[in-house]
HTML snippet that shows the backbone in 3Dmol.js (N, CA, C, O; Angstrom):
<script src="https://3Dmol.org/build/3Dmol-min.js"></script>
<div id="view" style="width:600px;height:400px;position:relative"></div>
<script>
const pdb = `
ATOM      1  N   GLY A   1     -12.689  28.700 -18.334  1.00  0.00           N
ATOM      2  CA  GLY A   1     -12.403  27.376 -17.901  1.00  0.00           C
ATOM      3  C   GLY A   1     -11.534  27.361 -16.677  1.00  0.00           C
ATOM      4  O   GLY A   1     -10.864  28.340 -16.348  1.00  0.00           O
ATOM      5  N   GLY A   2     -11.555  26.254 -16.022  1.00  0.00           N
ATOM      6  CA  GLY A   2     -10.728  26.023 -14.845  1.00  0.00           C
ATOM      7  C   GLY A   2      -9.554  25.134 -15.200  1.00  0.00           C
ATOM      8  O   GLY A   2      -9.494  24.559 -16.287  1.00  0.00           O
ATOM      9  N   SER A   3      -8.661  25.035 -14.304  1.00  0.00           N
ATOM     10  CA  SER A   3      -7.526  24.152 -14.557  1.00  0.00           C
ATOM     11  C   SER A   3      -7.844  22.756 -14.034  1.00  0.00           C
ATOM     12  O   SER A   3      -8.397  22.599 -12.946  1.00  0.00           O
ATOM     13  N   ALA A   4      -7.493  21.760 -14.811  1.00  0.00           N
ATOM     14  CA  ALA A   4      -7.716  20.383 -14.408  1.00  0.00           C
ATOM     15  C   ALA A   4      -6.639  19.974 -13.404  1.00  0.00           C
ATOM     16  O   ALA A   4      -5.463  20.296 -13.572  1.00  0.00           O
ATOM     17  N   ARG A   5      -7.050  19.278 -12.385  1.00  0.00           N
ATOM     18  CA  ARG A   5      -6.111  18.812 -11.381  1.00  0.00           C
ATOM     19  C   ARG A   5      -5.798  17.349 -11.645  1.00  0.00           C
ATOM     20  O   ARG A   5      -6.688  16.551 -11.942  1.00  0.00           O
ATOM     21  N   TYR A   6      -4.543  17.015 -11.535  1.00  0.00           N
ATOM     22  CA  TYR A   6      -4.098  15.645 -11.732  1.00  0.00           C
ATOM     23  C   TYR A   6      -4.561  14.786 -10.569  1.00  0.00           C
ATOM     24  O   TYR A   6      -4.324  15.122  -9.409  1.00  0.00           O
ATOM     25  N   ARG A   7      -5.210  13.694 -10.875  1.00  0.00           N
ATOM     26  CA  ARG A   7      -5.625  12.750  -9.831  1.00  0.00           C
ATOM     27  C   ARG A   7      -4.501  11.741  -9.635  1.00  0.00           C
ATOM     28  O   ARG A   7      -4.064  11.090 -10.584  1.00  0.00           O
ATOM     29  N   ARG A   8      -4.048  11.621  -8.420  1.00  0.00           N
ATOM     30  CA  ARG A   8      -2.936  10.717  -8.124  1.00  0.00           C
ATOM     31  C   ARG A   8      -3.484   9.381  -7.636  1.00  0.00           C
ATOM     32  O   ARG A   8      -4.450   9.331  -6.874  1.00  0.00           O
ATOM     33  N   GLU A   9      -2.848   8.297  -8.088  1.00  0.00           N
ATOM     34  CA  GLU A   9      -3.140   6.973  -7.548  1.00  0.00           C
ATOM     35  C   GLU A   9      -1.872   6.448  -6.916  1.00  0.00           C
ATOM     36  O   GLU A   9      -0.872   6.223  -7.598  1.00  0.00           O
ATOM     37  N   ASP A  10      -1.918   6.253  -5.610  1.00  0.00           N
ATOM     38  CA  ASP A  10      -0.791   5.662  -4.895  1.00  0.00           C
ATOM     39  C   ASP A  10      -1.032   4.171  -4.797  1.00  0.00           C
ATOM     40  O   ASP A  10      -2.137   3.725  -4.488  1.00  0.00           O
ATOM     41  N   ARG A  11       0.033   3.392  -5.066  1.00  0.00           N
ATOM     42  CA  ARG A  11      -0.091   1.931  -5.084  1.00  0.00           C
ATOM     43  C   ARG A  11       0.896   1.329  -4.088  1.00  0.00           C
ATOM     44  O   ARG A  11       2.105   1.539  -4.194  1.00  0.00           O
ATOM     45  N   TYR A  12       0.368   0.579  -3.120  1.00  0.00           N
ATOM     46  CA  TYR A  12       1.195  -0.006  -2.069  1.00  0.00           C
ATOM     47  C   TYR A  12       1.002  -1.517  -2.018  1.00  0.00           C
ATOM     48  O   TYR A  12      -0.123  -2.015  -2.055  1.00  0.00           O
ATOM     49  N   ALA A  13       2.113  -2.231  -1.933  1.00  0.00           N
ATOM     50  CA  ALA A  13       2.090  -3.686  -1.810  1.00  0.00           C
ATOM     51  C   ALA A  13       2.540  -4.056  -0.407  1.00  0.00           C
ATOM     52  O   ALA A  13       3.653  -3.723   0.001  1.00  0.00           O
ATOM     53  N   LEU A  14       1.687  -4.738   0.325  1.00  0.00           N
ATOM     54  CA  LEU A  14       2.036  -5.169   1.674  1.00  0.00           C
ATOM     55  C   LEU A  14       2.978  -6.360   1.597  1.00  0.00           C
ATOM     56  O   LEU A  14       2.693  -7.357   0.935  1.00  0.00           O
ATOM     57  N   ASP A  15       4.105  -6.237   2.285  1.00  0.00           N
ATOM     58  CA  ASP A  15       5.126  -7.281   2.248  1.00  0.00           C
ATOM     59  C   ASP A  15       5.732  -7.416   3.641  1.00  0.00           C
ATOM     60  O   ASP A  15       6.286  -6.460   4.182  1.00  0.00           O
ATOM     61  N   GLU A  16       5.621  -8.598   4.208  1.00  0.00           N
ATOM     62  CA  GLU A  16       6.109  -8.820   5.567  1.00  0.00           C
ATOM     63  C   GLU A  16       7.625  -8.668   5.696  1.00  0.00           C
ATOM     64  O   GLU A  16       8.141  -8.543   6.806  1.00  0.00           O
ATOM     65  N   LYS A  17       8.334  -8.677   4.577  1.00  0.00           N
ATOM     66  CA  LYS A  17       9.792  -8.533   4.624  1.00  0.00           C
ATOM     67  C   LYS A  17      10.239  -7.077   4.484  1.00  0.00           C
ATOM     68  O   LYS A  17      11.437  -6.795   4.512  1.00  0.00           O
ATOM     69  N   GLU A  18       9.302  -6.165   4.336  1.00  0.00           N
ATOM     70  CA  GLU A  18       9.632  -4.738   4.230  1.00  0.00           C
ATOM     71  C   GLU A  18       9.757  -4.126   5.609  1.00  0.00           C
ATOM     72  O   GLU A  18       9.184  -4.627   6.577  1.00  0.00           O
ATOM     73  N   SER A  19      10.509  -3.036   5.696  1.00  0.00           N
ATOM     74  CA  SER A  19      10.626  -2.348   6.978  1.00  0.00           C
ATOM     75  C   SER A  19       9.895  -1.007   6.982  1.00  0.00           C
ATOM     76  O   SER A  19       9.586  -0.485   8.053  1.00  0.00           O
ATOM     77  N   ARG A  20       9.611  -0.438   5.810  1.00  0.00           N
ATOM     78  CA  ARG A  20       8.936   0.867   5.756  1.00  0.00           C
ATOM     79  C   ARG A  20       7.454   0.709   6.063  1.00  0.00           C
ATOM     80  O   ARG A  20       6.746   0.000   5.347  1.00  0.00           O
ATOM     81  N   PRO A  21       6.978   1.360   7.115  1.00  0.00           N
ATOM     82  CA  PRO A  21       5.557   1.255   7.468  1.00  0.00           C
ATOM     83  C   PRO A  21       4.653   1.931   6.426  1.00  0.00           C
ATOM     84  O   PRO A  21       5.015   2.954   5.845  1.00  0.00           O
ATOM     85  N   LEU A  22       3.496   1.352   6.208  1.00  0.00           N
ATOM     86  CA  LEU A  22       2.522   1.925   5.285  1.00  0.00           C
ATOM     87  C   LEU A  22       2.218   3.372   5.638  1.00  0.00           C
ATOM     88  O   LEU A  22       2.178   4.227   4.753  1.00  0.00           O
ATOM     89  N   ALA A  23       2.003   3.658   6.910  1.00  0.00           N
ATOM     90  CA  ALA A  23       1.633   5.019   7.324  1.00  0.00           C
ATOM     91  C   ALA A  23       2.685   6.041   6.913  1.00  0.00           C
ATOM     92  O   ALA A  23       2.330   7.159   6.538  1.00  0.00           O
ATOM     93  N   SER A  24       3.960   5.696   6.970  1.00  0.00           N
ATOM     94  CA  SER A  24       5.011   6.653   6.615  1.00  0.00           C
ATOM     95  C   SER A  24       5.170   6.805   5.104  1.00  0.00           C
ATOM     96  O   SER A  24       5.793   7.763   4.646  1.00  0.00           O
ATOM     97  N   ALA A  25       4.624   5.885   4.332  1.00  0.00           N
ATOM     98  CA  ALA A  25       4.730   5.961   2.870  1.00  0.00           C
ATOM     99  C   ALA A  25       3.625   6.809   2.253  1.00  0.00           C
ATOM    100  O   ALA A  25       3.750   7.265   1.117  1.00  0.00           O
ATOM    101  N   LEU A  26       2.549   7.019   2.994  1.00  0.00           N
ATOM    102  CA  LEU A  26       1.437   7.808   2.458  1.00  0.00           C
ATOM    103  C   LEU A  26       1.868   9.251   2.271  1.00  0.00           C
ATOM    104  O   LEU A  26       2.613   9.781   3.095  1.00  0.00           O
ATOM    105  N   PRO A  27       1.414   9.900   1.199  1.00  0.00           N
ATOM    106  CA  PRO A  27       1.808  11.296   0.952  1.00  0.00           C
ATOM    107  C   PRO A  27       1.258  12.235   2.021  1.00  0.00           C
ATOM    108  O   PRO A  27       0.172  12.019   2.558  1.00  0.00           O
ATOM    109  N   ALA A  28       2.018  13.267   2.316  1.00  0.00           N
ATOM    110  CA  ALA A  28       1.600  14.248   3.324  1.00  0.00           C
ATOM    111  C   ALA A  28       0.407  15.064   2.838  1.00  0.00           C
ATOM    112  O   ALA A  28      -0.505  15.359   3.610  1.00  0.00           O
ATOM    113  N   ALA A  29       0.417  15.426   1.564  1.00  0.00           N
ATOM    114  CA  ALA A  29      -0.676  16.219   0.989  1.00  0.00           C
ATOM    115  C   ALA A  29      -1.546  15.298   0.142  1.00  0.00           C
ATOM    116  O   ALA A  29      -1.062  14.622  -0.766  1.00  0.00           O
ATOM    117  N   ARG A  30      -2.838  15.286   0.456  1.00  0.00           N
ATOM    118  CA  ARG A  30      -3.766  14.428  -0.263  1.00  0.00           C
ATOM    119  C   ARG A  30      -5.008  15.220  -0.625  1.00  0.00           C
ATOM    120  O   ARG A  30      -5.400  16.149   0.082  1.00  0.00           O
ATOM    121  N   GLN A  31      -5.620  14.839  -1.736  1.00  0.00           N
ATOM    122  CA  GLN A  31      -6.871  15.440  -2.183  1.00  0.00           C
ATOM    123  C   GLN A  31      -7.944  14.359  -2.180  1.00  0.00           C
ATOM    124  O   GLN A  31      -7.627  13.173  -2.269  1.00  0.00           O
ATOM    125  N   SER A  32      -9.178  14.746  -2.081  1.00  0.00           N
ATOM    126  CA  SER A  32     -10.265  13.763  -2.033  1.00  0.00           C
ATOM    127  C   SER A  32     -10.354  12.941  -3.321  1.00  0.00           C
ATOM    128  O   SER A  32     -10.868  11.822  -3.300  1.00  0.00           O
ATOM    129  N   GLU A  33      -9.862  13.477  -4.440  1.00  0.00           N
ATOM    130  CA  GLU A  33      -9.917  12.750  -5.717  1.00  0.00           C
ATOM    131  C   GLU A  33      -8.834  11.678  -5.828  1.00  0.00           C
ATOM    132  O   GLU A  33      -8.941  10.776  -6.659  1.00  0.00           O
ATOM    133  N   ASP A  34      -7.800  11.767  -5.005  1.00  0.00           N
ATOM    134  CA  ASP A  34      -6.703  10.801  -5.070  1.00  0.00           C
ATOM    135  C   ASP A  34      -7.201   9.419  -4.660  1.00  0.00           C
ATOM    136  O   ASP A  34      -8.150   9.292  -3.887  1.00  0.00           O
ATOM    137  N   THR A  35      -6.556   8.403  -5.180  1.00  0.00           N
ATOM    138  CA  THR A  35      -6.937   7.035  -4.839  1.00  0.00           C
ATOM    139  C   THR A  35      -5.729   6.278  -4.301  1.00  0.00           C
ATOM    140  O   THR A  35      -4.577   6.642  -4.537  1.00  0.00           O
ATOM    141  N   VAL A  36      -6.035   5.218  -3.573  1.00  0.00           N
ATOM    142  CA  VAL A  36      -5.015   4.336  -3.024  1.00  0.00           C
ATOM    143  C   VAL A  36      -5.384   2.916  -3.419  1.00  0.00           C
ATOM    144  O   VAL A  36      -6.524   2.486  -3.242  1.00  0.00           O
ATOM    145  N   ALA A  37      -4.410   2.194  -3.954  1.00  0.00           N
ATOM    146  CA  ALA A  37      -4.594   0.778  -4.259  1.00  0.00           C
ATOM    147  C   ALA A  37      -3.681  -0.015  -3.336  1.00  0.00           C
ATOM    148  O   ALA A  37      -2.526   0.351  -3.120  1.00  0.00           O
ATOM    149  N   LEU A  38      -4.211  -1.101  -2.798  1.00  0.00           N
ATOM    150  CA  LEU A  38      -3.445  -1.950  -1.896  1.00  0.00           C
ATOM    151  C   LEU A  38      -3.337  -3.345  -2.498  1.00  0.00           C
ATOM    152  O   LEU A  38      -4.336  -3.935  -2.911  1.00  0.00           O
ATOM    153  N   LEU A  39      -2.123  -3.859  -2.542  1.00  0.00           N
ATOM    154  CA  LEU A  39      -1.866  -5.209  -3.033  1.00  0.00           C
ATOM    155  C   LEU A  39      -1.571  -6.069  -1.814  1.00  0.00           C
ATOM    156  O   LEU A  39      -0.580  -5.859  -1.115  1.00  0.00           O
ATOM    157  N   ILE A  40      -2.438  -7.031  -1.572  1.00  0.00           N
ATOM    158  CA  ILE A  40      -2.320  -7.888  -0.406  1.00  0.00           C
ATOM    159  C   ILE A  40      -1.895  -9.273  -0.889  1.00  0.00           C
ATOM    160  O   ILE A  40      -2.519  -9.850  -1.780  1.00  0.00           O
ATOM    161  N   GLY A  41      -0.851  -9.785  -0.303  1.00  0.00           N
ATOM    162  CA  GLY A  41      -0.318 -11.078  -0.749  1.00  0.00           C
ATOM    163  C   GLY A  41      -1.136 -12.267  -0.275  1.00  0.00           C
ATOM    164  O   GLY A  41      -2.067 -12.126   0.518  1.00  0.00           O
ATOM    165  N   PRO A  42      -0.775 -13.428  -0.769  1.00  0.00           N
ATOM    166  CA  PRO A  42      -1.473 -14.652  -0.393  1.00  0.00           C
ATOM    167  C   PRO A  42      -1.030 -15.142   0.989  1.00  0.00           C
ATOM    168  O   PRO A  42      -0.009 -14.700   1.514  1.00  0.00           O
ATOM    169  N   GLU A  43      -1.794 -16.042   1.559  1.00  0.00           N
ATOM    170  CA  GLU A  43      -1.364 -16.706   2.795  1.00  0.00           C
ATOM    171  C   GLU A  43      -0.002 -17.331   2.519  1.00  0.00           C
ATOM    172  O   GLU A  43       0.200 -17.941   1.469  1.00  0.00           O
ATOM    173  N   GLY A  44       0.913 -17.186   3.437  1.00  0.00           N
ATOM    174  CA  GLY A  44       2.254 -17.732   3.241  1.00  0.00           C
ATOM    175  C   GLY A  44       3.218 -16.721   2.655  1.00  0.00           C
ATOM    176  O   GLY A  44       4.420 -16.981   2.598  1.00  0.00           O
ATOM    177  N   GLY A  45       2.720 -15.575   2.218  1.00  0.00           N
ATOM    178  CA  GLY A  45       3.590 -14.518   1.705  1.00  0.00           C
ATOM    179  C   GLY A  45       3.896 -14.634   0.223  1.00  0.00           C
ATOM    180  O   GLY A  45       3.508 -15.593  -0.444  1.00  0.00           O
ATOM    181  N   TRP A  46       4.609 -13.623  -0.274  1.00  0.00           N
ATOM    182  CA  TRP A  46       4.998 -13.553  -1.676  1.00  0.00           C
ATOM    183  C   TRP A  46       6.135 -14.528  -1.952  1.00  0.00           C
ATOM    184  O   TRP A  46       6.965 -14.787  -1.081  1.00  0.00           O
ATOM    185  N   THR A  47       6.170 -15.061  -3.159  1.00  0.00           N
ATOM    186  CA  THR A  47       7.335 -15.835  -3.586  1.00  0.00           C
ATOM    187  C   THR A  47       8.436 -14.840  -3.945  1.00  0.00           C
ATOM    188  O   THR A  47       8.165 -13.653  -4.121  1.00  0.00           O
ATOM    189  N   ASP A  48       9.663 -15.313  -4.054  1.00  0.00           N
ATOM    190  CA  ASP A  48      10.762 -14.421  -4.431  1.00  0.00           C
ATOM    191  C   ASP A  48      10.519 -13.810  -5.806  1.00  0.00           C
ATOM    192  O   ASP A  48      10.812 -12.632  -6.012  1.00  0.00           O
ATOM    193  N   ASP A  49       9.986 -14.590  -6.754  1.00  0.00           N
ATOM    194  CA  ASP A  49       9.696 -14.067  -8.097  1.00  0.00           C
ATOM    195  C   ASP A  49       8.631 -12.971  -8.037  1.00  0.00           C
ATOM    196  O   ASP A  49       8.762 -11.941  -8.697  1.00  0.00           O
ATOM    197  N   GLU A  50       7.596 -13.188  -7.259  1.00  0.00           N
ATOM    198  CA  GLU A  50       6.552 -12.163  -7.118  1.00  0.00           C
ATOM    199  C   GLU A  50       7.121 -10.909  -6.474  1.00  0.00           C
ATOM    200  O   GLU A  50       6.828  -9.796  -6.910  1.00  0.00           O
ATOM    201  N   ARG A  51       7.930 -11.084  -5.444  1.00  0.00           N
ATOM    202  CA  ARG A  51       8.501  -9.953  -4.712  1.00  0.00           C
ATOM    203  C   ARG A  51       9.391  -9.101  -5.624  1.00  0.00           C
ATOM    204  O   ARG A  51       9.367  -7.875  -5.520  1.00  0.00           O
ATOM    205  N   THR A  52      10.161  -9.710  -6.501  1.00  0.00           N
ATOM    206  CA  THR A  52      11.043  -8.934  -7.380  1.00  0.00           C
ATOM    207  C   THR A  52      10.261  -8.154  -8.434  1.00  0.00           C
ATOM    208  O   THR A  52      10.802  -7.213  -9.014  1.00  0.00           O
ATOM    209  N   GLY A  53       9.017  -8.513  -8.696  1.00  0.00           N
ATOM    210  CA  GLY A  53       8.221  -7.805  -9.690  1.00  0.00           C
ATOM    211  C   GLY A  53       7.365  -6.682  -9.139  1.00  0.00           C
ATOM    212  O   GLY A  53       6.746  -5.944  -9.906  1.00  0.00           O
ATOM    213  N   ILE A  54       7.318  -6.539  -7.826  1.00  0.00           N
ATOM    214  CA  ILE A  54       6.425  -5.552  -7.212  1.00  0.00           C
ATOM    215  C   ILE A  54       6.807  -4.126  -7.592  1.00  0.00           C
ATOM    216  O   ILE A  54       5.987  -3.402  -8.157  1.00  0.00           O
ATOM    217  N   ALA A  55       8.026  -3.711  -7.296  1.00  0.00           N
ATOM    218  CA  ALA A  55       8.438  -2.321  -7.576  1.00  0.00           C
ATOM    219  C   ALA A  55       8.448  -2.006  -9.071  1.00  0.00           C
ATOM    220  O   ALA A  55       7.955  -0.945  -9.455  1.00  0.00           O
ATOM    221  N   PRO A  56       8.985  -2.875  -9.938  1.00  0.00           N
ATOM    222  CA  PRO A  56       8.950  -2.556 -11.372  1.00  0.00           C
ATOM    223  C   PRO A  56       7.539  -2.404 -11.936  1.00  0.00           C
ATOM    224  O   PRO A  56       7.347  -1.741 -12.955  1.00  0.00           O
ATOM    225  N   ALA A  57       6.556  -3.012 -11.281  1.00  0.00           N
ATOM    226  CA  ALA A  57       5.170  -2.902 -11.734  1.00  0.00           C
ATOM    227  C   ALA A  57       4.486  -1.648 -11.182  1.00  0.00           C
ATOM    228  O   ALA A  57       3.297  -1.433 -11.418  1.00  0.00           O
ATOM    229  N   GLY A  58       5.235  -0.826 -10.449  1.00  0.00           N
ATOM    230  CA  GLY A  58       4.682   0.439  -9.975  1.00  0.00           C
ATOM    231  C   GLY A  58       4.104   0.414  -8.570  1.00  0.00           C
ATOM    232  O   GLY A  58       3.416   1.351  -8.168  1.00  0.00           O
ATOM    233  N   TRP A  59       4.373  -0.640  -7.824  1.00  0.00           N
ATOM    234  CA  TRP A  59       3.878  -0.749  -6.454  1.00  0.00           C
ATOM    235  C   TRP A  59       5.002  -0.395  -5.480  1.00  0.00           C
ATOM    236  O   TRP A  59       6.157  -0.754  -5.705  1.00  0.00           O
ATOM    237  N   VAL A  60       4.665   0.305  -4.404  1.00  0.00           N
ATOM    238  CA  VAL A  60       5.632   0.650  -3.357  1.00  0.00           C
ATOM    239  C   VAL A  60       5.512  -0.408  -2.267  1.00  0.00           C
ATOM    240  O   VAL A  60       4.454  -0.539  -1.651  1.00  0.00           O
ATOM    241  N   PRO A  61       6.586  -1.169  -2.015  1.00  0.00           N
ATOM    242  CA  PRO A  61       6.506  -2.179  -0.959  1.00  0.00           C
ATOM    243  C   PRO A  61       6.510  -1.527   0.425  1.00  0.00           C
ATOM    244  O   PRO A  61       7.343  -0.669   0.716  1.00  0.00           O
ATOM    245  N   VAL A  62       5.573  -1.943   1.266  1.00  0.00           N
ATOM    246  CA  VAL A  62       5.426  -1.395   2.616  1.00  0.00           C
ATOM    247  C   VAL A  62       5.058  -2.521   3.580  1.00  0.00           C
ATOM    248  O   VAL A  62       4.757  -3.642   3.170  1.00  0.00           O
ATOM    249  N   SER A  63       5.091  -2.193   4.863  1.00  0.00           N
ATOM    250  CA  SER A  63       4.812  -3.173   5.899  1.00  0.00           C
ATOM    251  C   SER A  63       3.720  -2.664   6.838  1.00  0.00           C
ATOM    252  O   SER A  63       3.497  -1.460   6.965  1.00  0.00           O
ATOM    253  N   LEU A  64       3.054  -3.604   7.486  1.00  0.00           N
ATOM    254  CA  LEU A  64       2.128  -3.271   8.561  1.00  0.00           C
ATOM    255  C   LEU A  64       2.757  -3.533   9.921  1.00  0.00           C
ATOM    256  O   LEU A  64       2.076  -3.455  10.943  1.00  0.00           O
ATOM    257  N   GLY A  65       4.047  -3.843   9.947  1.00  0.00           N
ATOM    258  CA  GLY A  65       4.740  -4.092  11.202  1.00  0.00           C
ATOM    259  C   GLY A  65       5.275  -5.508  11.271  1.00  0.00           C
ATOM    260  O   GLY A  65       5.180  -6.261  10.302  1.00  0.00           O
ATOM    261  N   PRO A  66       5.834  -5.872  12.406  1.00  0.00           N
ATOM    262  CA  PRO A  66       6.516  -7.159  12.518  1.00  0.00           C
ATOM    263  C   PRO A  66       5.596  -8.380  12.576  1.00  0.00           C
ATOM    264  O   PRO A  66       6.045  -9.491  12.297  1.00  0.00           O
ATOM    265  N   ALA A  67       4.335  -8.203  12.929  1.00  0.00           N
ATOM    266  CA  ALA A  67       3.421  -9.339  13.029  1.00  0.00           C
ATOM    267  C   ALA A  67       3.025  -9.832  11.642  1.00  0.00           C
ATOM    268  O   ALA A  67       2.820  -9.035  10.727  1.00  0.00           O
ATOM    269  N   ILE A  68       2.920 -11.133  11.493  1.00  0.00           N
ATOM    270  CA  ILE A  68       2.426 -11.731  10.255  1.00  0.00           C
ATOM    271  C   ILE A  68       0.914 -11.888  10.403  1.00  0.00           C
ATOM    272  O   ILE A  68       0.433 -12.594  11.289  1.00  0.00           O
ATOM    273  N   LEU A  69       0.178 -11.219   9.521  1.00  0.00           N
ATOM    274  CA  LEU A  69      -1.282 -11.241   9.595  1.00  0.00           C
ATOM    275  C   LEU A  69      -1.863 -12.142   8.518  1.00  0.00           C
ATOM    276  O   LEU A  69      -1.255 -12.339   7.466  1.00  0.00           O
ATOM    277  N   ARG A  70      -3.020 -12.678   8.779  1.00  0.00           N
ATOM    278  CA  ARG A  70      -3.756 -13.405   7.740  1.00  0.00           C
ATOM    279  C   ARG A  70      -4.122 -12.399   6.648  1.00  0.00           C
ATOM    280  O   ARG A  70      -4.224 -11.202   6.920  1.00  0.00           O
ATOM    281  N   ALA A  71      -4.317 -12.868   5.436  1.00  0.00           N
ATOM    282  CA  ALA A  71      -4.579 -11.969   4.304  1.00  0.00           C
ATOM    283  C   ALA A  71      -5.800 -11.086   4.556  1.00  0.00           C
ATOM    284  O   ALA A  71      -5.757  -9.883   4.296  1.00  0.00           O
ATOM    285  N   GLU A  72      -6.890 -11.671   5.061  1.00  0.00           N
ATOM    286  CA  GLU A  72      -8.092 -10.865   5.275  1.00  0.00           C
ATOM    287  C   GLU A  72      -7.900  -9.868   6.418  1.00  0.00           C
ATOM    288  O   GLU A  72      -8.487  -8.787   6.388  1.00  0.00           O
ATOM    289  N   THR A  73      -7.102 -10.204   7.408  1.00  0.00           N
ATOM    290  CA  THR A  73      -6.813  -9.272   8.503  1.00  0.00           C
ATOM    291  C   THR A  73      -5.895  -8.161   8.017  1.00  0.00           C
ATOM    292  O   THR A  73      -6.074  -7.002   8.392  1.00  0.00           O
ATOM    293  N   ALA A  74      -4.913  -8.499   7.184  1.00  0.00           N
ATOM    294  CA  ALA A  74      -3.997  -7.493   6.628  1.00  0.00           C
ATOM    295  C   ALA A  74      -4.766  -6.470   5.799  1.00  0.00           C
ATOM    296  O   ALA A  74      -4.468  -5.277   5.851  1.00  0.00           O
ATOM    297  N   ALA A  75      -5.747  -6.929   5.039  1.00  0.00           N
ATOM    298  CA  ALA A  75      -6.546  -6.006   4.218  1.00  0.00           C
ATOM    299  C   ALA A  75      -7.283  -5.011   5.097  1.00  0.00           C
ATOM    300  O   ALA A  75      -7.279  -3.814   4.811  1.00  0.00           O
ATOM    301  N   LEU A  76      -7.911  -5.483   6.156  1.00  0.00           N
ATOM    302  CA  LEU A  76      -8.639  -4.596   7.055  1.00  0.00           C
ATOM    303  C   LEU A  76      -7.701  -3.648   7.796  1.00  0.00           C
ATOM    304  O   LEU A  76      -8.017  -2.471   7.969  1.00  0.00           O
ATOM    305  N   ALA A  77      -6.557  -4.153   8.230  1.00  0.00           N
ATOM    306  CA  ALA A  77      -5.592  -3.306   8.931  1.00  0.00           C
ATOM    307  C   ALA A  77      -5.063  -2.216   8.003  1.00  0.00           C
ATOM    308  O   ALA A  77      -4.936  -1.063   8.416  1.00  0.00           O
ATOM    309  N   ALA A  78      -4.754  -2.565   6.757  1.00  0.00           N
ATOM    310  CA  ALA A  78      -4.246  -1.578   5.797  1.00  0.00           C
ATOM    311  C   ALA A  78      -5.306  -0.518   5.498  1.00  0.00           C
ATOM    312  O   ALA A  78      -4.987   0.667   5.409  1.00  0.00           O
ATOM    313  N   LEU A  79      -6.551  -0.933   5.345  1.00  0.00           N
ATOM    314  CA  LEU A  79      -7.632   0.033   5.121  1.00  0.00           C
ATOM    315  C   LEU A  79      -7.794   0.964   6.308  1.00  0.00           C
ATOM    316  O   LEU A  79      -8.080   2.148   6.130  1.00  0.00           O
ATOM    317  N   ALA A  80      -7.617   0.451   7.507  1.00  0.00           N
ATOM    318  CA  ALA A  80      -7.710   1.290   8.705  1.00  0.00           C
ATOM    319  C   ALA A  80      -6.600   2.333   8.719  1.00  0.00           C
ATOM    320  O   ALA A  80      -6.842   3.484   9.081  1.00  0.00           O
ATOM    321  N   VAL A  81      -5.382   1.946   8.331  1.00  0.00           N
ATOM    322  CA  VAL A  81      -4.261   2.880   8.289  1.00  0.00           C
ATOM    323  C   VAL A  81      -4.532   3.972   7.263  1.00  0.00           C
ATOM    324  O   VAL A  81      -4.354   5.156   7.552  1.00  0.00           O
ATOM    325  N   VAL A  82      -4.961   3.580   6.070  1.00  0.00           N
ATOM    326  CA  VAL A  82      -5.222   4.554   5.005  1.00  0.00           C
ATOM    327  C   VAL A  82      -6.378   5.465   5.400  1.00  0.00           C
ATOM    328  O   VAL A  82      -6.288   6.680   5.219  1.00  0.00           O
ATOM    329  N   SER A  83      -7.452   4.911   5.932  1.00  0.00           N
ATOM    330  CA  SER A  83      -8.609   5.721   6.332  1.00  0.00           C
ATOM    331  C   SER A  83      -8.235   6.720   7.426  1.00  0.00           C
ATOM    332  O   SER A  83      -8.681   7.867   7.404  1.00  0.00           O
ATOM    333  N   SER A  84      -7.435   6.290   8.360  1.00  0.00           N
ATOM    334  CA  SER A  84      -7.003   7.184   9.438  1.00  0.00           C
ATOM    335  C   SER A  84      -6.147   8.327   8.905  1.00  0.00           C
ATOM    336  O   SER A  84      -6.280   9.466   9.352  1.00  0.00           O
ATOM    337  N   ALA A  85      -5.274   8.028   7.956  1.00  0.00           N
ATOM    338  CA  ALA A  85      -4.389   9.055   7.391  1.00  0.00           C
ATOM    339  C   ALA A  85      -5.136  10.019   6.482  1.00  0.00           C
ATOM    340  O   ALA A  85      -4.779  11.193   6.393  1.00  0.00           O
ATOM    341  N   TRP A  86      -6.151   9.539   5.820  1.00  0.00           N
ATOM    342  CA  TRP A  86      -6.878  10.382   4.874  1.00  0.00           C
ATOM    343  C   TRP A  86      -7.826  11.283   5.620  1.00  0.00           C
ATOM    344  O   TRP A  86      -8.537  12.076   5.004  1.00  0.00           O
TER     345      TRP A  86
END
`;
const viewer = $3Dmol.createViewer("view");
viewer.addModel(pdb, "pdb");
viewer.setStyle({}, {cartoon: {color: "spectrum"}});
viewer.zoomTo();
viewer.render();
</script>
């Protein structure tokens, strides 16, 4: 038998109030089996209650930069960052 490899799932929540860029939060070592989940907020941003629940729910808050993007644009931009890094 072979050894089973742990599949990692990285979970990132886009938040316009964060300063850590998504690209810098991605792990340096990645395997093709690893997955990335992106949590994209609603138009107008997260409420304070939603924002306080992000990290305890296992999501890493990250930013796409200082510009405020529409939700559908933020999703495409985040996918571009992840695809480029992978």
